[in-house]
C-alpha positions in Angstrom: 107.6 118.6 110.0 104.3 118.3 108.4 102.0 121.2 109.0 102.7 124.7 110.3 105.3 126.3 112.3 105.1 130.3 112.9 108.2 132.4 112.3 108.3 136.1 113.9 111.2 137.8 112.1 112.6 141.4 112.4 114.4 142.0 109.5 113.3 141.2 105.7 115.6 139.5 103.5 115.8 142.6 100.8 114.1 145.6 101.8 115.8 148.2 103.7 115.8 148.0 107.6 112.9 149.8 109.0 113.3 153.2 111.1 114.3 153.2 114.9 110.7 153.7 115.7 109.3 150.6 114.0 110.3 146.9 114.1 109.1 144.7 111.1 107.6 141.8 112.1 107.0 138.7 109.8 104.5 136.1 110.8 104.2 133.1 108.5 103.0 129.3 108.7 105.4 127.0 106.6 104.0 123.4 105.7 106.0 120.4 105.5 109.1 121.5 106.7 110.9 124.0 109.1 113.0 126.8 106.8 115.7 127.2 109.7 118.0 128.5 107.0 115.7 131.3 106.1 118.0 134.8 106.3 116.4 136.2 108.9 117.6 137.5 112.2 115.3 135.6 114.4 112.6 132.8 113.9 110.1 131.8 116.3 108.9 128.4 115.6 105.9 126.4 117.4 104.2 123.2 116.6 100.6 122.4 115.3 98.1 119.5 115.0 100.7 117.9 112.0 103.9 117.7 114.2 103.0 114.5 115.7 106.4 113.8 117.2 106.5 116.9 119.1 103.5 116.0 121.2 104.8 113.3 123.6 101.7 112.6 125.2 100.0 111.7 121.8 103.1 109.6 120.7 103.2 107.8 123.5 99.3 106.6 122.9 100.0 106.2 119.1 103.0 103.7 119.2 101.0 101.3 121.5 98.4 100.7 118.8 98.3 99.9 115.0 96.6 103.0 114.1 96.1 103.0 110.6 95.5 106.9 110.3 99.1 107.3 110.7 100.9 103.9 109.8 104.7 105.3 109.2 104.6 107.2 112.5 102.9 104.5 114.7 106.0 102.4 114.0 108.1 105.0 115.8 110.2 104.3 118.7 110.6 106.6 121.2 114.5 106.8 120.8 113.2 108.1 117.1 111.7 111.3 118.5 112.2 111.9 122.2 114.7 114.7 121.3 112.8 116.2 118.3 113.1 119.7 119.3 117.1 119.8 119.0 116.9 119.5 115.4 115.5 122.8 115.4 118.6 124.6 114.9 119.1 128.3 114.4 115.7 129.0 115.6 113.6 129.4 118.6 110.8 126.9 119.4 108.1 127.9 121.8 105.8 125.3 123.4 103.8 127.0 126.2 106.8 129.2 126.9 107.9 132.9 126.2 110.9 134.5 125.0 111.9 138.1 124.5 113.4 139.6 121.1 114.2 143.0 120.9 112.1 144.0 123.9 109.1 142.3 122.3 107.9 139.7 124.7 106.8 136.4 122.5 104.6 133.5 123.9 103.9 130.6 121.8 101.4 127.7 122.1 100.4 124.6 119.9 97.2 123.7 121.3 93.7 123.7 119.6 90.3 122.1 120.0 90.0 118.5 119.3 90.5 117.9 115.5 90.4 114.7 113.7 92.6 112.7 115.9 95.9 114.8 115.5 98.6 116.1 117.5 97.9 119.0 120.2 94.4 118.1 120.4 92.3 119.1 123.5 88.5 119.3 124.1 86.9 122.5 124.4 86.2 123.9 127.8 88.1 123.7 131.0 91.2 121.7 129.1 92.2 124.3 127.1 91.2 127.1 129.3 94.1 125.9 131.6 96.5 126.1 128.7 95.4 129.6 128.2 95.5 130.7 131.6 99.6 130.0 131.1 99.7 132.8 128.9 101.2 136.0 131.1 99.6 139.2 130.8 102.0 142.1 129.1 103.0 139.6 125.9 103.1 141.6 123.0 103.0 138.8 120.4 101.0 135.8 120.8 101.6 132.7 118.5 99.1 129.8 118.8 98.2 127.1 116.5 94.5 127.8 116.1 92.6 131.0 115.9 90.4 132.4 118.4 86.6 132.4 117.8 85.3 134.9 115.3 89.0 135.8 113.8 89.9 134.3 110.7 88.3 131.1 111.6 85.4 130.3 109.2 84.8 127.2 107.3 82.8 127.3 104.3 82.4 123.9 103.8 81.3 123.2 107.1 79.3 127.0 107.1 80.6 127.5 110.9 83.2 129.3 113.0 85.7 127.1 114.5 88.0 129.1 116.6 88.4 128.6 120.2 86.2 130.9 122.4 88.3 130.4 125.5 91.1 131.6 123.5 88.9 134.4 122.6 88.4 135.5 126.0 91.8 135.1 127.2 93.3 137.5 124.4 90.4 140.4 124.6 89.7 140.1 128.2 93.1 139.6 130.1 96.2 139.2 127.7 95.4 141.9 125.2 98.4 141.4 123.1 99.5 143.7 120.4 99.5 141.4 117.4 98.3 137.6 117.9 99.4 135.4 114.8 98.0 131.8 114.0 97.2 129.6 111.3 95.2 126.1 111.1 92.3 127.5 109.4 93.7 127.9 106.0 90.6 129.4 104.4 91.1 131.9 107.2 94.0 133.6 105.8 94.3 137.2 106.1 94.2 140.1 108.6 91.6 141.5 111.4 91.8 143.9 114.3 89.6 144.8 117.2 91.1 148.1 118.0 93.4 146.3 120.5 94.7 143.3 119.0 95.9 142.5 115.2 94.5 139.2 114.5 96.9 137.4 111.8 95.9 134.3 110.2 99.3 133.7 108.4 98.7 130.3 107.0 100.8 129.9 103.8 98.9 127.1 102.1 95.3 127.1 100.6 92.2 124.9 101.9 94.0 122.4 99.3 97.5 122.3 101.0 98.7 124.7 97.9 101.8 126.9 99.4 100.8 129.9 97.4 99.7 132.5 100.5 102.3 135.3 100.5 103.9 136.0 104.1 102.4 138.7 106.2 104.2 141.4 107.4 103.4 143.7 110.4 105.3 146.6 111.9 104.9 147.1 115.4 106.4 150.0 117.0 109.6 149.2 119.1 108.6 148.8 122.8 109.7 151.6 124.8 112.3 150.1 127.3 114.3 148.1 124.7 
């Protein structure tokens, strides 16, 4: 894969296991390849704008034209990518879907506001809101490719914030997850919080696509019903 997939794990490869009252949650975005062999018990993966073949509608339109921006991808046939999700082994792929791990409800979605003709683009406004409306209430960990407006979404070169306001409203007013993990805006790597939700921009790569940012580890209390 070309750009970013997110992983949520409840163990670390070398440190001792956390106490029964906490669970270690590692959120990371991996560029260019999905490290499904990483030594974690659980790996949660979503696609993003670079995972073109995961966006079936995008690919259906792309192969109909001689599109110079993606010359190699535009030559693919449907049989080359229609089962691309099956290539992700030893991990859990989420696309507008949910999984429960160790009592944590985790929801993943790949969409972002339109971005230079890549995959999983939608126009701002109603189209994106309809995707965010699919996120159920009660989710503990939300994983999206792009950030909400105002949280780790500043692009210095453009001197503006580029996050999604519909996602922000969904997170703060309705879903209120304990943890929201995303990437996409490489310049925004880091952690913020609003008193209810912890926001993690876990982009491994810098704006120059150098994979030097270390994974961010978040400890969350174990759900009472687990």
